[in-house]
PDB file with one MODEL, atoms N, CA, C and O in Angstrom:
MODEL        1
ATOM      1  N   UNK A   1      -6.487  30.640  -9.474  1.00  0.00           N
ATOM      2  CA  UNK A   1      -6.484  29.694  -8.418  1.00  0.00           C
ATOM      3  C   UNK A   1      -5.320  29.851  -7.463  1.00  0.00           C
ATOM      4  O   UNK A   1      -5.459  29.632  -6.260  1.00  0.00           O
ATOM      5  N   UNK A   2      -4.152  30.238  -8.009  1.00  0.00           N
ATOM      6  CA  UNK A   2      -3.028  30.467  -7.076  1.00  0.00           C
ATOM      7  C   UNK A   2      -3.265  31.506  -6.083  1.00  0.00           C
ATOM      8  O   UNK A   2      -2.913  31.389  -4.909  1.00  0.00           O
ATOM      9  N   UNK A   3      -3.894  32.574  -6.584  1.00  0.00           N
ATOM     10  CA  UNK A   3      -4.228  33.751  -5.622  1.00  0.00           C
ATOM     11  C   UNK A   3      -5.178  33.317  -4.615  1.00  0.00           C
ATOM     12  O   UNK A   3      -5.047  33.721  -3.459  1.00  0.00           O
ATOM     13  N   UNK A   4      -6.170  32.495  -4.956  1.00  0.00           N
ATOM     14  CA  UNK A   4      -7.135  31.903  -4.037  1.00  0.00           C
ATOM     15  C   UNK A   4      -6.462  31.089  -3.003  1.00  0.00           C
ATOM     16  O   UNK A   4      -6.757  31.219  -1.815  1.00  0.00           O
ATOM     17  N   UNK A   5      -5.551  30.237  -3.423  1.00  0.00           N
ATOM     18  CA  UNK A   5      -4.799  29.365  -2.492  1.00  0.00           C
ATOM     19  C   UNK A   5      -4.026  30.224  -1.481  1.00  0.00           C
ATOM     20  O   UNK A   5      -3.967  29.916  -0.291  1.00  0.00           O
ATOM     21  N   UNK A   6      -3.446  31.291  -1.987  1.00  0.00           N
ATOM     22  CA  UNK A   6      -2.647  32.178  -1.045  1.00  0.00           C
ATOM     23  C   UNK A   6      -3.491  32.863  -0.066  1.00  0.00           C
ATOM     24  O   UNK A   6      -3.076  33.127   1.062  1.00  0.00           O
ATOM     25  N   UNK A   7      -4.681  33.161  -0.477  1.00  0.00           N
ATOM     26  CA  UNK A   7      -5.691  33.825   0.451  1.00  0.00           C
ATOM     27  C   UNK A   7      -6.476  32.878   1.251  1.00  0.00           C
ATOM     28  O   UNK A   7      -7.344  33.290   2.021  1.00  0.00           O
ATOM     29  N   UNK A   8      -6.190  31.495   1.092  1.00  0.00           N
ATOM     30  CA  UNK A   8      -6.838  30.584   1.942  1.00  0.00           C
ATOM     31  C   UNK A   8      -8.281  30.204   1.552  1.00  0.00           C
ATOM     32  O   UNK A   8      -8.987  29.525   2.298  1.00  0.00           O
ATOM     33  N   UNK A   9      -8.695  30.672   0.347  1.00  0.00           N
ATOM     34  CA  UNK A   9     -10.027  30.435  -0.079  1.00  0.00           C
ATOM     35  C   UNK A   9     -10.277  28.942  -0.640  1.00  0.00           C
ATOM     36  O   UNK A   9     -11.252  28.235  -0.386  1.00  0.00           O
ATOM     37  N   UNK A  10      -9.187  28.627  -1.450  1.00  0.00           N
ATOM     38  CA  UNK A  10      -9.254  27.270  -2.088  1.00  0.00           C
ATOM     39  C   UNK A  10      -8.460  26.331  -1.336  1.00  0.00           C
ATOM     40  O   UNK A  10      -7.236  26.460  -1.342  1.00  0.00           O
ATOM     41  N   UNK A  11      -9.022  25.386  -0.678  1.00  0.00           N
ATOM     42  CA  UNK A  11      -8.387  24.425   0.170  1.00  0.00           C
ATOM     43  C   UNK A  11      -7.885  23.100  -0.599  1.00  0.00           C
ATOM     44  O   UNK A  11      -6.945  22.449  -0.145  1.00  0.00           O
ATOM     45  N   UNK A  12      -8.542  22.737  -1.761  1.00  0.00           N
ATOM     46  CA  UNK A  12      -8.102  21.724  -2.583  1.00  0.00           C
ATOM     47  C   UNK A  12      -8.341  20.372  -1.844  1.00  0.00           C
ATOM     48  O   UNK A  12      -7.507  19.475  -1.965  1.00  0.00           O
ATOM     49  N   UNK A  13      -9.416  20.208  -1.112  1.00  0.00           N
ATOM     50  CA  UNK A  13      -9.638  19.036  -0.300  1.00  0.00           C
ATOM     51  C   UNK A  13     -10.003  17.794  -1.101  1.00  0.00           C
ATOM     52  O   UNK A  13      -9.915  16.689  -0.567  1.00  0.00           O
ATOM     53  N   UNK A  14     -10.401  17.926  -2.331  1.00  0.00           N
ATOM     54  CA  UNK A  14     -10.729  16.861  -3.228  1.00  0.00           C
ATOM     55  C   UNK A  14     -12.160  16.442  -3.048  1.00  0.00           C
ATOM     56  O   UNK A  14     -12.966  17.058  -2.351  1.00  0.00           O
ATOM     57  N   UNK A  15     -12.421  15.324  -3.745  1.00  0.00           N
ATOM     58  CA  UNK A  15     -13.764  14.757  -3.751  1.00  0.00           C
ATOM     59  C   UNK A  15     -14.145  14.053  -2.514  1.00  0.00           C
ATOM     60  O   UNK A  15     -13.284  13.393  -1.934  1.00  0.00           O
ATOM     61  N   UNK A  16     -15.268  14.118  -2.078  1.00  0.00           N
ATOM     62  CA  UNK A  16     -15.824  13.391  -0.975  1.00  0.00           C
ATOM     63  C   UNK A  16     -15.864  11.790  -1.236  1.00  0.00           C
ATOM     64  O   UNK A  16     -16.276  11.326  -2.299  1.00  0.00           O
ATOM     65  N   UNK A  17     -15.439  11.067  -0.263  1.00  0.00           N
ATOM     66  CA  UNK A  17     -15.373   9.666  -0.521  1.00  0.00           C
ATOM     67  C   UNK A  17     -16.821   9.051  -0.832  1.00  0.00           C
ATOM     68  O   UNK A  17     -17.802   9.441  -0.199  1.00  0.00           O
ATOM     69  N   UNK A  18     -16.912   8.106  -1.800  1.00  0.00           N
ATOM     70  CA  UNK A  18     -18.190   7.637  -2.222  1.00  0.00           C
ATOM     71  C   UNK A  18     -18.710   6.632  -1.142  1.00  0.00           C
ATOM     72  O   UNK A  18     -19.904   6.570  -0.851  1.00  0.00           O
ATOM     73  N   UNK A  19     -17.714   5.821  -0.542  1.00  0.00           N
ATOM     74  CA  UNK A  19     -18.142   4.892   0.443  1.00  0.00           C
ATOM     75  C   UNK A  19     -17.668   5.377   1.728  1.00  0.00           C
ATOM     76  O   UNK A  19     -16.560   5.912   1.769  1.00  0.00           O
ATOM     77  N   UNK A  20     -18.433   5.247   2.886  1.00  0.00           N
ATOM     78  CA  UNK A  20     -17.933   5.666   4.093  1.00  0.00           C
ATOM     79  C   UNK A  20     -19.150   5.930   5.049  1.00  0.00           C
ATOM     80  O   UNK A  20     -20.311   5.814   4.656  1.00  0.00           O
ATOM     81  N   UNK A  21     -18.817   6.288   6.311  1.00  0.00           N
ATOM     82  CA  UNK A  21     -19.941   6.464   7.247  1.00  0.00           C
ATOM     83  C   UNK A  21     -20.668   7.806   6.923  1.00  0.00           C
ATOM     84  O   UNK A  21     -21.816   8.049   7.294  1.00  0.00           O
ATOM     85  N   UNK A  22     -19.903   8.635   6.210  1.00  0.00           N
ATOM     86  CA  UNK A  22     -20.550   9.950   5.883  1.00  0.00           C
ATOM     87  C   UNK A  22     -21.011  10.095   4.411  1.00  0.00           C
ATOM     88  O   UNK A  22     -21.278  11.208   3.959  1.00  0.00           O
ATOM     89  N   UNK A  23     -21.107   8.924   3.634  1.00  0.00           N
ATOM     90  CA  UNK A  23     -21.415   8.905   2.264  1.00  0.00           C
ATOM     91  C   UNK A  23     -22.850   9.526   2.154  1.00  0.00           C
ATOM     92  O   UNK A  23     -23.714   9.351   3.012  1.00  0.00           O
ATOM     93  N   UNK A  24     -23.016  10.252   1.040  1.00  0.00           N
ATOM     94  CA  UNK A  24     -24.257  10.833   0.647  1.00  0.00           C
ATOM     95  C   UNK A  24     -25.238   9.796   0.451  1.00  0.00           C
ATOM     96  O   UNK A  24     -26.352   9.935   0.955  1.00  0.00           O
ATOM     97  N   UNK A  25     -24.944   8.747  -0.239  1.00  0.00           N
ATOM     98  CA  UNK A  25     -25.931   7.750  -0.654  1.00  0.00           C
ATOM     99  C   UNK A  25     -26.082   6.694   0.439  1.00  0.00           C
ATOM    100  O   UNK A  25     -25.083   6.112   0.860  1.00  0.00           O
ATOM    101  N   UNK A  26     -27.258   6.440   0.891  1.00  0.00           N
ATOM    102  CA  UNK A  26     -27.495   5.472   2.022  1.00  0.00           C
ATOM    103  C   UNK A  26     -27.009   4.071   1.623  1.00  0.00           C
ATOM    104  O   UNK A  26     -26.404   3.382   2.444  1.00  0.00           O
ATOM    105  N   UNK A  27     -27.249   3.658   0.438  1.00  0.00           N
ATOM    106  CA  UNK A  27     -26.826   2.358  -0.032  1.00  0.00           C
ATOM    107  C   UNK A  27     -25.384   2.166   0.087  1.00  0.00           C
ATOM    108  O   UNK A  27     -24.963   1.073   0.466  1.00  0.00           O
ATOM    109  N   UNK A  28     -24.493   3.228  -0.233  1.00  0.00           N
ATOM    110  CA  UNK A  28     -23.118   3.128  -0.103  1.00  0.00           C
ATOM    111  C   UNK A  28     -22.676   3.116   1.343  1.00  0.00           C
ATOM    112  O   UNK A  28     -21.662   2.514   1.696  1.00  0.00           O
ATOM    113  N   UNK A  29     -23.426   3.767   2.147  1.00  0.00           N
ATOM    114  CA  UNK A  29     -23.154   3.645   3.558  1.00  0.00           C
ATOM    115  C   UNK A  29     -23.314   2.200   4.139  1.00  0.00           C
ATOM    116  O   UNK A  29     -22.585   1.736   5.016  1.00  0.00           O
ATOM    117  N   UNK A  30     -24.343   1.555   3.551  1.00  0.00           N
ATOM    118  CA  UNK A  30     -24.590   0.199   3.992  1.00  0.00           C
ATOM    119  C   UNK A  30     -23.567  -0.714   3.470  1.00  0.00           C
ATOM    120  O   UNK A  30     -23.133  -1.648   4.145  1.00  0.00           O
ATOM    121  N   UNK A  31     -23.158  -0.443   2.219  1.00  0.00           N
ATOM    122  CA  UNK A  31     -22.032  -1.314   1.653  1.00  0.00           C
ATOM    123  C   UNK A  31     -20.758  -1.158   2.353  1.00  0.00           C
ATOM    124  O   UNK A  31     -20.030  -2.137   2.516  1.00  0.00           O
ATOM    125  N   UNK A  32     -20.422   0.056   2.798  1.00  0.00           N
ATOM    126  CA  UNK A  32     -19.328   0.297   3.623  1.00  0.00           C
ATOM    127  C   UNK A  32     -19.286  -0.452   4.915  1.00  0.00           C
ATOM    128  O   UNK A  32     -18.271  -1.036   5.294  1.00  0.00           O
ATOM    129  N   UNK A  33     -20.413  -0.426   5.589  1.00  0.00           N
ATOM    130  CA  UNK A  33     -20.604  -1.104   6.841  1.00  0.00           C
ATOM    131  C   UNK A  33     -20.480  -2.612   6.614  1.00  0.00           C
ATOM    132  O   UNK A  33     -19.855  -3.302   7.419  1.00  0.00           O
ATOM    133  N   UNK A  34     -21.063  -3.133   5.538  1.00  0.00           N
ATOM    134  CA  UNK A  34     -20.947  -4.590   5.263  1.00  0.00           C
ATOM    135  C   UNK A  34     -19.493  -4.935   4.985  1.00  0.00           C
ATOM    136  O   UNK A  34     -19.032  -5.967   5.473  1.00  0.00           O
ATOM    137  N   UNK A  35     -18.789  -4.191   4.281  1.00  0.00           N
ATOM    138  CA  UNK A  35     -17.445  -4.583   3.932  1.00  0.00           C
ATOM    139  C   UNK A  35     -16.562  -4.613   5.306  1.00  0.00           C
ATOM    140  O   UNK A  35     -15.741  -5.503   5.528  1.00  0.00           O
ATOM    141  N   UNK A  36     -16.812  -3.599   6.147  1.00  0.00           N
ATOM    142  CA  UNK A  36     -16.133  -3.641   7.519  1.00  0.00           C
ATOM    143  C   UNK A  36     -16.490  -4.853   8.274  1.00  0.00           C
ATOM    144  O   UNK A  36     -15.627  -5.524   8.840  1.00  0.00           O
ATOM    145  N   UNK A  37     -17.778  -5.160   8.297  1.00  0.00           N
ATOM    146  CA  UNK A  37     -18.207  -6.263   9.120  1.00  0.00           C
ATOM    147  C   UNK A  37     -17.638  -7.636   8.514  1.00  0.00           C
ATOM    148  O   UNK A  37     -17.338  -8.555   9.276  1.00  0.00           O
ATOM    149  N   UNK A  38     -17.516  -7.737   7.290  1.00  0.00           N
ATOM    150  CA  UNK A  38     -17.044  -8.974   6.638  1.00  0.00           C
ATOM    151  C   UNK A  38     -15.558  -9.060   6.918  1.00  0.00           C
ATOM    152  O   UNK A  38     -15.069 -10.152   7.208  1.00  0.00           O
ATOM    153  N   UNK A  39     -14.797  -7.948   6.845  1.00  0.00           N
ATOM    154  CA  UNK A  39     -13.355  -7.924   7.060  1.00  0.00           C
ATOM    155  C   UNK A  39     -13.095  -8.324   8.469  1.00  0.00           C
ATOM    156  O   UNK A  39     -12.134  -9.046   8.736  1.00  0.00           O
ATOM    157  N   UNK A  40     -13.913  -7.885   9.384  1.00  0.00           N
ATOM    158  CA  UNK A  40     -13.666  -8.158  10.806  1.00  0.00           C
ATOM    159  C   UNK A  40     -13.966  -9.705  11.061  1.00  0.00           C
ATOM    160  O   UNK A  40     -13.403 -10.351  11.945  1.00  0.00           O
ATOM    161  N   UNK A  41     -14.886 -10.207  10.214  1.00  0.00           N
ATOM    162  CA  UNK A  41     -15.106 -11.705  10.389  1.00  0.00           C
ATOM    163  C   UNK A  41     -14.055 -12.560   9.694  1.00  0.00           C
ATOM    164  O   UNK A  41     -14.119 -13.787   9.770  1.00  0.00           O
ATOM    165  N   UNK A  42     -13.101 -11.949   9.028  1.00  0.00           N
ATOM    166  CA  UNK A  42     -12.009 -12.618   8.396  1.00  0.00           C
ATOM    167  C   UNK A  42     -12.248 -13.117   6.964  1.00  0.00           C
ATOM    168  O   UNK A  42     -11.492 -13.948   6.462  1.00  0.00           O
ATOM    169  N   UNK A  43     -13.273 -12.622   6.326  1.00  0.00           N
ATOM    170  CA  UNK A  43     -13.632 -13.007   4.915  1.00  0.00           C
ATOM    171  C   UNK A  43     -12.551 -12.487   3.882  1.00  0.00           C
ATOM    172  O   UNK A  43     -11.925 -11.448   4.089  1.00  0.00           O
ATOM    173  N   UNK A  44     -12.390 -13.188   2.878  1.00  0.00           N
ATOM    174  CA  UNK A  44     -11.374 -12.824   1.897  1.00  0.00           C
ATOM    175  C   UNK A  44     -11.891 -11.632   1.111  1.00  0.00           C
ATOM    176  O   UNK A  44     -13.092 -11.456   0.908  1.00  0.00           O
ATOM    177  N   UNK A  45     -10.916 -10.808   0.670  1.00  0.00           N
ATOM    178  CA  UNK A  45     -11.290  -9.590  -0.022  1.00  0.00           C
ATOM    179  C   UNK A  45     -11.965  -9.985  -1.358  1.00  0.00           C
ATOM    180  O   UNK A  45     -12.953  -9.337  -1.702  1.00  0.00           O
ATOM    181  N   UNK A  46     -11.549 -10.923  -2.085  1.00  0.00           N
ATOM    182  CA  UNK A  46     -12.221 -11.368  -3.362  1.00  0.00           C
ATOM    183  C   UNK A  46     -13.625 -11.756  -3.106  1.00  0.00           C
ATOM    184  O   UNK A  46     -14.500 -11.395  -3.893  1.00  0.00           O
ATOM    185  N   UNK A  47     -13.912 -12.487  -2.031  1.00  0.00           N
ATOM    186  CA  UNK A  47     -15.283 -12.944  -1.715  1.00  0.00           C
ATOM    187  C   UNK A  47     -16.124 -11.722  -1.335  1.00  0.00           C
ATOM    188  O   UNK A  47     -17.255 -11.579  -1.800  1.00  0.00           O
ATOM    189  N   UNK A  48     -15.629 -10.927  -0.575  1.00  0.00           N
ATOM    190  CA  UNK A  48     -16.394  -9.715  -0.220  1.00  0.00           C
ATOM    191  C   UNK A  48     -16.816  -8.880  -1.462  1.00  0.00           C
ATOM    192  O   UNK A  48     -17.947  -8.401  -1.549  1.00  0.00           O
ATOM    193  N   UNK A  49     -15.873  -8.725  -2.411  1.00  0.00           N
ATOM    194  CA  UNK A  49     -16.155  -7.911  -3.583  1.00  0.00           C
ATOM    195  C   UNK A  49     -17.176  -8.683  -4.416  1.00  0.00           C
ATOM    196  O   UNK A  49     -18.066  -8.031  -4.962  1.00  0.00           O
ATOM    197  N   UNK A  50     -17.135  -9.968  -4.561  1.00  0.00           N
ATOM    198  CA  UNK A  50     -18.179 -10.722  -5.320  1.00  0.00           C
ATOM    199  C   UNK A  50     -19.568 -10.565  -4.631  1.00  0.00           C
ATOM    200  O   UNK A  50     -20.570 -10.214  -5.254  1.00  0.00           O
ATOM    201  N   UNK A  51     -19.552 -10.857  -3.277  1.00  0.00           N
ATOM    202  CA  UNK A  51     -20.857 -10.771  -2.552  1.00  0.00           C
ATOM    203  C   UNK A  51     -21.557  -9.457  -2.696  1.00  0.00           C
ATOM    204  O   UNK A  51     -22.773  -9.415  -2.881  1.00  0.00           O
ATOM    205  N   UNK A  52     -20.774  -8.320  -2.611  1.00  0.00           N
ATOM    206  CA  UNK A  52     -21.427  -7.009  -2.650  1.00  0.00           C
ATOM    207  C   UNK A  52     -21.378  -6.367  -3.965  1.00  0.00           C
ATOM    208  O   UNK A  52     -21.800  -5.217  -4.083  1.00  0.00           O
ATOM    209  N   UNK A  53     -20.901  -7.005  -4.957  1.00  0.00           N
ATOM    210  CA  UNK A  53     -20.899  -6.597  -6.263  1.00  0.00           C
ATOM    211  C   UNK A  53     -20.137  -5.224  -6.394  1.00  0.00           C
ATOM    212  O   UNK A  53     -20.607  -4.286  -7.038  1.00  0.00           O
ATOM    213  N   UNK A  54     -18.929  -5.174  -5.740  1.00  0.00           N
ATOM    214  CA  UNK A  54     -18.039  -4.089  -5.991  1.00  0.00           C
ATOM    215  C   UNK A  54     -16.682  -4.617  -6.294  1.00  0.00           C
ATOM    216  O   UNK A  54     -16.437  -5.808  -6.102  1.00  0.00           O
ATOM    217  N   UNK A  55     -15.720  -3.734  -6.793  1.00  0.00           N
ATOM    218  CA  UNK A  55     -14.459  -4.173  -7.232  1.00  0.00           C
ATOM    219  C   UNK A  55     -13.445  -4.419  -5.998  1.00  0.00           C
ATOM    220  O   UNK A  55     -13.574  -3.852  -4.913  1.00  0.00           O
ATOM    221  N   UNK A  56     -12.549  -5.220  -6.267  1.00  0.00           N
ATOM    222  CA  UNK A  56     -11.560  -5.545  -5.156  1.00  0.00           C
ATOM    223  C   UNK A  56     -10.813  -4.271  -4.791  1.00  0.00           C
ATOM    224  O   UNK A  56     -10.507  -4.105  -3.611  1.00  0.00           O
ATOM    225  N   UNK A  57     -10.502  -3.378  -5.682  1.00  0.00           N
ATOM    226  CA  UNK A  57      -9.764  -2.187  -5.225  1.00  0.00           C
ATOM    227  C   UNK A  57     -10.653  -1.313  -4.301  1.00  0.00           C
ATOM    228  O   UNK A  57     -10.143  -0.678  -3.378  1.00  0.00           O
ATOM    229  N   UNK A  58     -11.886  -1.287  -4.536  1.00  0.00           N
ATOM    230  CA  UNK A  58     -12.800  -0.669  -3.638  1.00  0.00           C
ATOM    231  C   UNK A  58     -12.818  -1.211  -2.273  1.00  0.00           C
ATOM    232  O   UNK A  58     -12.883  -0.476  -1.288  1.00  0.00           O
ATOM    233  N   UNK A  59     -12.763  -2.490  -2.210  1.00  0.00           N
ATOM    234  CA  UNK A  59     -12.662  -3.163  -0.869  1.00  0.00           C
ATOM    235  C   UNK A  59     -11.351  -2.824  -0.226  1.00  0.00           C
ATOM    236  O   UNK A  59     -11.306  -2.588   0.982  1.00  0.00           O
ATOM    237  N   UNK A  60     -10.313  -2.791  -0.963  1.00  0.00           N
ATOM    238  CA  UNK A  60      -9.025  -2.453  -0.401  1.00  0.00           C
ATOM    239  C   UNK A  60      -9.000  -1.052   0.114  1.00  0.00           C
ATOM    240  O   UNK A  60      -8.454  -0.749   1.175  1.00  0.00           O
ATOM    241  N   UNK A  61      -9.665  -0.130  -0.745  1.00  0.00           N
ATOM    242  CA  UNK A  61      -9.609   1.290  -0.320  1.00  0.00           C
ATOM    243  C   UNK A  61     -10.512   1.475   0.972  1.00  0.00           C
ATOM    244  O   UNK A  61     -10.147   2.292   1.818  1.00  0.00           O
ATOM    245  N   UNK A  62     -11.593   0.799   1.142  1.00  0.00           N
ATOM    246  CA  UNK A  62     -12.440   0.944   2.302  1.00  0.00           C
ATOM    247  C   UNK A  62     -11.645   0.371   3.460  1.00  0.00           C
ATOM    248  O   UNK A  62     -11.675   0.936   4.553  1.00  0.00           O
ATOM    249  N   UNK A  63     -10.930  -0.739   3.257  1.00  0.00           N
ATOM    250  CA  UNK A  63     -10.122  -1.325   4.325  1.00  0.00           C
ATOM    251  C   UNK A  63      -9.059  -0.387   4.860  1.00  0.00           C
ATOM    252  O   UNK A  63      -8.896  -0.206   6.067  1.00  0.00           O
ATOM    253  N   UNK A  64      -8.282   0.252   3.834  1.00  0.00           N
ATOM    254  CA  UNK A  64      -7.322   1.170   4.146  1.00  0.00           C
ATOM    255  C   UNK A  64      -7.786   2.324   4.957  1.00  0.00           C
ATOM    256  O   UNK A  64      -7.157   2.709   5.943  1.00  0.00           O
ATOM    257  N   UNK A  65      -8.867   2.867   4.552  1.00  0.00           N
ATOM    258  CA  UNK A  65      -9.464   4.143   5.091  1.00  0.00           C
ATOM    259  C   UNK A  65      -9.925   3.773   6.553  1.00  0.00           C
ATOM    260  O   UNK A  65      -9.716   4.526   7.504  1.00  0.00           O
ATOM    261  N   UNK A  66     -10.542   2.609   6.659  1.00  0.00           N
ATOM    262  CA  UNK A  66     -11.047   2.281   7.914  1.00  0.00           C
ATOM    263  C   UNK A  66      -9.864   1.990   8.937  1.00  0.00           C
ATOM    264  O   UNK A  66      -9.996   2.317  10.117  1.00  0.00           O
ATOM    265  N   UNK A  67      -8.720   1.380   8.480  1.00  0.00           N
ATOM    266  CA  UNK A  67      -7.555   1.167   9.292  1.00  0.00           C
ATOM    267  C   UNK A  67      -6.937   2.548   9.721  1.00  0.00           C
ATOM    268  O   UNK A  67      -6.539   2.758  10.867  1.00  0.00           O
ATOM    269  N   UNK A  68      -6.892   3.461   8.716  1.00  0.00           N
ATOM    270  CA  UNK A  68      -6.471   4.812   9.041  1.00  0.00           C
ATOM    271  C   UNK A  68      -7.200   5.482  10.191  1.00  0.00           C
ATOM    272  O   UNK A  68      -6.633   6.001  11.153  1.00  0.00           O
ATOM    273  N   UNK A  69      -8.498   5.423  10.003  1.00  0.00           N
ATOM    274  CA  UNK A  69      -9.366   6.019  10.972  1.00  0.00           C
ATOM    275  C   UNK A  69      -9.289   5.394  12.344  1.00  0.00           C
ATOM    276  O   UNK A  69      -9.371   6.052  13.381  1.00  0.00           O
ATOM    277  N   UNK A  70      -9.122   4.059  12.290  1.00  0.00           N
ATOM    278  CA  UNK A  70      -9.056   3.269  13.558  1.00  0.00           C
ATOM    279  C   UNK A  70      -7.683   3.527  14.232  1.00  0.00           C
ATOM    280  O   UNK A  70      -7.645   3.510  15.463  1.00  0.00           O
ATOM    281  N   UNK A  71      -6.639   3.746  13.577  1.00  0.00           N
ATOM    282  CA  UNK A  71      -5.288   4.127  14.109  1.00  0.00           C
ATOM    283  C   UNK A  71      -5.366   5.416  14.806  1.00  0.00           C
ATOM    284  O   UNK A  71      -4.873   5.571  15.923  1.00  0.00           O
ATOM    285  N   UNK A  72      -6.044   6.440  14.097  1.00  0.00           N
ATOM    286  CA  UNK A  72      -6.186   7.792  14.688  1.00  0.00           C
ATOM    287  C   UNK A  72      -6.943   7.761  16.066  1.00  0.00           C
ATOM    288  O   UNK A  72      -6.595   8.441  17.031  1.00  0.00           O
ATOM    289  N   UNK A  73      -7.995   6.917  16.060  1.00  0.00           N
ATOM    290  CA  UNK A  73      -8.891   6.897  17.388  1.00  0.00           C
ATOM    291  C   UNK A  73      -8.051   6.045  18.431  1.00  0.00           C
ATOM    292  O   UNK A  73      -8.345   6.241  19.611  1.00  0.00           O
ATOM    293  N   UNK A  74      -7.150   5.220  18.188  1.00  0.00           N
ATOM    294  CA  UNK A  74      -6.413   4.553  19.177  1.00  0.00           C
ATOM    295  C   UNK A  74      -5.273   5.364  19.665  1.00  0.00           C
ATOM    296  O   UNK A  74      -4.777   5.206  20.781  1.00  0.00           O
ATOM    297  N   UNK A  75      -4.842   6.303  18.733  1.00  0.00           N
ATOM    298  CA  UNK A  75      -3.633   7.252  19.175  1.00  0.00           C
ATOM    299  C   UNK A  75      -4.063   8.213  20.184  1.00  0.00           C
ATOM    300  O   UNK A  75      -3.255   8.627  21.016  1.00  0.00           O
ATOM    301  N   UNK A  76      -5.318   8.611  20.168  1.00  0.00           N
ATOM    302  CA  UNK A  76      -5.747   9.662  21.110  1.00  0.00           C
ATOM    303  C   UNK A  76      -6.436   9.071  22.267  1.00  0.00           C
ATOM    304  O   UNK A  76      -6.868   9.795  23.164  1.00  0.00           O
TER     305      UNK A  76
ENDMDL
END
């Protein structure tokens, strides 16, 4: 693996996000969009998690990733 890294073959990008605009599963893309919509409306994280039957850490992760993406688009 070290040799592959040196040659630029192994990038080590990690796993693809389960929830997001590019998620493989259509249902998870819909959940992602629902979380973003509810956050923008000012709903509480706990309530969003209960309504969508996902964990609070998942909601926080989606929120964090969305904010990071949003900051990048505002910077350019």
